[in-house]
N, C-alpha and C positions, 0 to 999 in steps of 0.2 A: 310561416303562415300558410294555411291550406285554404282552398277555395272550393265552393260548392255551387252547382248549377241550381238556379231557381226554376222549378217546374220545367216546362218545355221551352223556356226562354233562352236567349243567348247570353244571359247575365251569369257570370261566375263571381260570386261575392265572397269576400274574406270571411273566415269563421267568426271573426269579431267585427262588429259594426260600431262605428262611433255615433252615439246618440248625442244630440245637441240642444236639448230643451232648456238648458241653463244659460245658453248664450243670449245675452241681452238683459239678463236680470242678475244672476249670481256671477256671471262671467262677462268681462269686458271684451271688446273686439280684439284687443291684444291677447288676452287669455285664449280666446277662441282660435285665433290664427296659430298660436303656439301649440295648442292641442292638435289642431288639424295637421300642422307640419310634422309633429312628432308621430302621430298615428300613421300617416302615409309612409314615413321613414321606416316604420315597423312592419310594413306590408299590408296595412289596412287600405282597402280600395272602396269601402262602402260607408256612406254617410247618410244618416237618417234625420229628417227634419219634419216640420209640419207648419201649415200656414198660421195656426193659432199660437205657436211658440214665440217667446219663452213661456214657461210655466212658473207660477200660476198665471193663467191667461188674463190679460187686461187690455183695454182698448189702447192705452198709451204705448204699450210695448209690442202689440201684435205685429208679427212680420219681421221683427228685429233679428230673430235667429236666422231666417233665410237671407236677410240683408248682409249679416256678418259673413255668412258662408259665401255669398255672391262676391264680396270684395276679395275673398281669398281665391275663389274658384276661377276668377278671370285671369289669374296668373298661373293656372295649372294647365297641364296637358289634358284637355277635357275628356278624351276617350279612355284615359287611364283611371278615371274616377266614376264610381257608380253613385249617383245622387238619387235619394228617395225623399219624397215629401208626401203630405197628406192634405186632403180636403176635409174641413170640419162639416159635421152634419147637424140636423135638427136635434132638439132635446137639450140643448145647452143655451143659457141666456146671454148669448154673445150679440148684444144689440149693436155693437160697433162693427160687426163683420157683415158686409153687404146688407145693411139695414136690419139685421137680425133674422131675415127670412132665408135660412141657409139649407134649404132642401137640396138633396143630391139630384138636381134636375139639370137640363141642358144649359139653361142660362147661368146657373151658379157654377156648374162645372167649367164652362168656358171662361167665366170671369176669374174663378179661383186659379185655374191653370195659367192664364195670362199674367195674373198678378204675381204668382210664384216665379214664373219665368223671369219677370222683370226684376224681382228682388234677388234672385239667384244669379242674375246676369249670364244666362245661358240660353241656348236655342231649344233645348230639350231636357226633359226629366226622364231618367232611366226607369224609375219605378214610382208610380203615382198610386197612392193608397186612400181608400175610404176610411177615415179615421175611426168612425164608429157607424153602425148601420143607420140608414135613413129611417127605417122602421123602429118601433119600440123593441128594445131587448134589455135585459138586466146587464148593466155594465159597471166597471170600476168598483168591485166589491159587493155589488148586489148579487144575491144568490137565488132569488125566487122569481119566476115568471108570473106576472100578474095580467091576465087578459083585459082587465078593466083599464089598463094604461095604453092599450093598443090605440094608435093614432093613424090618421090618413098618411099614406106613404107613396113615394114615387115607385112605380113598378120596376122590378129589377131589369126587365127587358128594356125599359125606357132609359134607365141608368146606363146600361151597357151600350145602347145605341149612341148615346151622347159621348161616352168614352171612345167608342169606335171612330167617331168623327175626329177627335183631337189626336188619336193615334194615327189615323190616315194622314193628317196634316203634319205629322212628325213632331208634334209638341210633347208627347209622351211616348215612351216605347212599350211599357208593360203596365198592367194594372194589378194591384194587390188589395187585400182586405185587412181590416184591423178590428180588434175587439169583436170578432164574429163568433157565430155559433155553428154547430154541425149542420143544422138546417140551412143556415145562410150560405155556407160554403157550397153545400150540395145544390142549392137552387141557382147560385151564380154559375156553377159549372154546367148544370143541366140546361139552363136557358141559353147559355153561350153556345153550347154544342148544337142545340135544336135550331137556333136562329143564325148560326154562323157568325157570332159576335165574339169579341176578344175574351179569351179564357183567363181568369186570374191565375197568377203564378205563385202567390205567397199569401200568408196570413200573419199579421203581427199581433200577438196576444201576450199577456203576462204569463210568465212561467219561471218558477224558482222552487227551491226546497220547501218553501212555506205554501206554495200554491202549485200543485201538480195536477190540476183538473184536466189539463190537456192530455194526460196519459191515456184516457179511455176513449170516449166517443169522438173527440176531436182528432185524436191520433188515427183512429180508424178511417175517418173521412179523408184526412190528408194522404193516407196511404193509397186509397183507391182513386183519388183525384189527382195525385201528384202535385199537391200544393204544399210547399214547405213552410215550416214555422220560422219566423223571425222573432226570437224570444226577447220581450222587453221586461224591464224590472228584474233582471236575474239575481240581483242582490236584495230583493224584497225591500225596496226603498232605503237600502243601506243597513237594514236590520241584520242581515246575514253577515255583515262584517264584524258583528259583535259589539259595535260601539255604543249601543243603547242598553246593554245588559246591566250597567251600573244603576240604571233607573233615572239618570238625569241626562237629557239629550245634550250632545256636544254643541257648543256654540257654532253659529253660522251654518247649520245644516238645514235642510228643508223642513224637518220636523220642528226645529226651534224657531225658524224664521217665519213659517207659515202655519200657525196653529189651525188645526182642523184638516190639514192636508195629509193625505195618506192614512185615513182612519181605518182602512181595511187591515192595517197592521197592529191596531190597538184592540185585539180580540183575545179571548181565552186561548191559552196554550202557545201563543206566539213566542213569549219569552222562554218558556220551558223548552220548546222545540229548538229555538235558536241556540240556547245554552248547550243543548245536546249536540248540535251540529258543530258548535265551536269546540267542544271537547274532542270530537272526532278529528277535527283539524289539528289540534294540539298533539293528539296521539301520533299522528303521522307527520308531524313537523311541517305542517302547511299553514299558511295564513288563511283565516276563515273566509275571506273574500275570494281567494283563489280556489279554495275547495268548492265554494258555491258556484263559481263560474265554470269550473272544470266539470262539475256535475251537469249543468245545463248543456254544455258543449258535447257531452258524451251521448246525449239522447239521439236516437236514429232519425227522429223527425225534425230536429233543429238544423236549419241551414246556416243561420248566423245568430250570434248572441250580441244583443245591443247593450253596450256599456256606456256609462256617462260618468263624468267626474267634474268637480269644481276646482281641483288643483292638479297640477302636472304630476306630482308624486303619486296621487291616487290613480291617475290614468296609467302611469308607468306600471304600478303594481297590478292593476287589472289586466293590462295587456300581457304581462309576464305569465298570466295564468294559462296562456296558450301552450306553455311547456309542461303543464301539469296533466298527467294522464292517470286517472284513478283506476287502481287495481280492483279486481272482483271483490276482495274482502272489504275494501273501503265502501264500494257501492252497496254491499250487503248491509253494512252498518248504517249507511244512510237510509236504506229501505226499512230497517228495523225501527229507526226513529220515526219515519213516515207512518208506519203502521201504528205506532204508539200515539202519534199526534197527526192524524191525517188532515192535510190542507187547513191549517189554522187561519190562513189569510187568503181565502179564495177571492 
C-alpha cells in the first residue's frame, strides 16, 4: 500500500480509502467490523463516513454508520487511523437532521461535529468535509447551472471562521470539500489565504471511467491550489464491474433494492461504454472492477480512491486492485473509448 499527502496537511492517506455508506442498512455491525479489520490488515489507514449515512438517507438510520465505526474505533490505536466524515448541507429534505435547517453555519457546524464525535467515540476527526456546498450548485448527476435556483447562503468566510473555531479546539484537524466546483475550490482557498483561516486540503468528487469531468477545469484548480482529489464512486455505482450488462440487475444491489437511486447511470451510452471497458479488461486478463479502480488510481490528481463493498469477497477483490498497474497501451485504449463515449454518466 502506498500513502499520499493531502494538500499541506500532516495526513498521509492510503491510496485506497474504505467507504462506509452501506453500514447500518445493507451491512450489519458485524459485517462492518469484519470489513474494517480486513481493510486495516491490508494497509488501509483511511476511513470515510458522513453524518447522513447510511444511504439511502432516512431519519430512522441516520448516524448509524458513524456509530458502527465508533464501536470499532474505540478498540484501535487511534493515531494509526485517519477518520473522515462530513456535514450535510441545505438543499436536501432532511427534516430529521437538526430540524431540517442544516445550513453550514456556526451553530450547525458545532452541533454536527459534536454529534459525530460522540457517535465515532473519538476526541477528534482527522478530516471533516462539507458534503455538498451550502450554496446552490448542480450536484449528483445534474449538469446545468440554473441561476434561478440560487438561494441565500452562508458566506464562505463565515463558514471558514466557524471551522477555525473547532480546529482550534482540537475537535477536527483538517477541512475538506465534497461535490464542489472549480469556482468553489478557488473561493475557499482565496478567502482562507486572505483572512488567515484554515485552507481546505482535499475535495471528494465522483470520478470514474464513465465520469471524467474532473479531468479539465477541476484538475487545473487542484494543481494550482494543492487540493487533492478523493475519488468516490470509482466503479460508477457498480456498473463498471460489468454486473448490469445482462440487462437485469443483480439481486440485493443498490439498483435493485432502491429503485430510482443512481439515475445518473441510466443514461445513453452508459451500457455501450461499460461494455467496451469490460472488453478491454478481458483482453488484458483483468477483472473489470480492478481495471476501473486501477485507472482512477493512476490519475495524478487522485490522492485516494474510495471503495465500498457489501460483501467481504467484493472488498477483497477491490483492494487487490492495488497491485494492478496499467501500461500505456491499456490507458490509450481506455482513452479511445472515452473519446467515443465521453462522460455518459456525469
